[in-house]
N, C-alpha and C positions, 0 to 999 in steps of 0.2 A: 686487279678491277673492288672497284666500290661495288657493297652491297654482294644480291645473290638470286641467282632463277627462282621461279616459282616454283618449281622440284623442290629445291633445295631450304629453299623458307616452309615451306610447307613441311618436311622431314625435319628440318630443326625446330618446328614448334610442335609435333607429337615427340621427340626425342624432351625437347624442355618440361611438356603436361608430363611425361614417364617419370622422368626425374621430381618434376614434384610431388606427384601422389607418391611413389618411394619417402619422398622426406619428410611428409606429412602420415606416413604409415599405412595410407588405404593399399599399396601394395607393395608385397616384397622386392627389394631389395633385384634379386634373381629376373626379376621379368626386365629388367633391362640387357638379359642376355641375346635378347630376340632383335634386338634393334644395334646391336654391336658385330663390329669385323669379330670372326669364328680367336684368332688365334691372338686379339685384346679385347672377350668377353668375362674371361676372369677380373683383369683390372679394373674394367670399366661395371663392375660387379660391386666387386670389393673396392670401388670408390665409391661408390651411388651407396653401399652397409656403412660406409664410415659416416657418410653424411648425415642418412637414417636417424644414427645413433649421437651423432653431434644433434642434432635435432633433438631428439626425443630425451636427452637430456639439460639442455634449454629449459625446454619446457616441465621437465622434473623439477630445475633450479628454480624456476620464475613464481612458483607457486608459494605463499607463503605458506606455513607446517599448521597454523592457527587456524585456516580456513579450508575448507572442503573443498575438494576435486572440483573444479569449475575448465567448463571449452576452451580450450587455449587459442589462440588467434593461428591462424594456420601459415606457414611457408606461399606465398606467394610471391608472382613475375610480377619486379616493376618496371623490370625495361628489357629486352632482347635486341643488341644487336650480332647482324653478321656480315662478312667477308667473302668472298666468291673467291682465291685470291689466283687459281683456276679452275677451270674447267672441269669439276667431277669432284673437288670438293669444298666444303665449306669448314668454316672455322666462328664458332659463338662465342660473346660474352654475354653472361647474362647475369640481372641484379636482380637478388631477391630479397626476402623480405617475411620474420616475424617476429610479431612484438614492436618490441623497441631495436630489434635484431637485425642487420643487414649483411645481407650472404654474396658473395660472387659464386660464380660455375661459369668457365669455362669449357669446351668439347670441338672436337676437329671430327667430321665425318668424312666419308669420301665414297663416290656413288662401285660400287661394286655386280657386276652382273646385272644393269639395270636399276639397282635395291644401294641406299643410301644408309649405310652402316658409320657407327662411332668407331672413333681408333683411336680418342683418346678423352680423358673424364678430367677433369679439376672439381671439387667445391672448397672453398675458403670461405 
């Protein structure tokens, strides 16, 4: 089934916003835990933390040493694509950009006890 329900879209957008805040260093990766399925929370947080470290490393390496520190381009969402393969599950592909770099993020959310929870996250 193409597309996604309005509840799934809202949950996915909230999760993407939270991930972007983590990647930009505005929130700790541990905040991803509250939107993850308990059994998968540690993996989701670890992947969010790895993405945040990579973003910070890219910001440091893109700055010329001869110039003083300046505000860097934040990670931004270029596109969000959703698919609800079955009721109660949504899969997303996100295109992110920071400066000259383009990133990809994919995740899956499932409906558990009337709450959408992330079960898988991949940031490349």
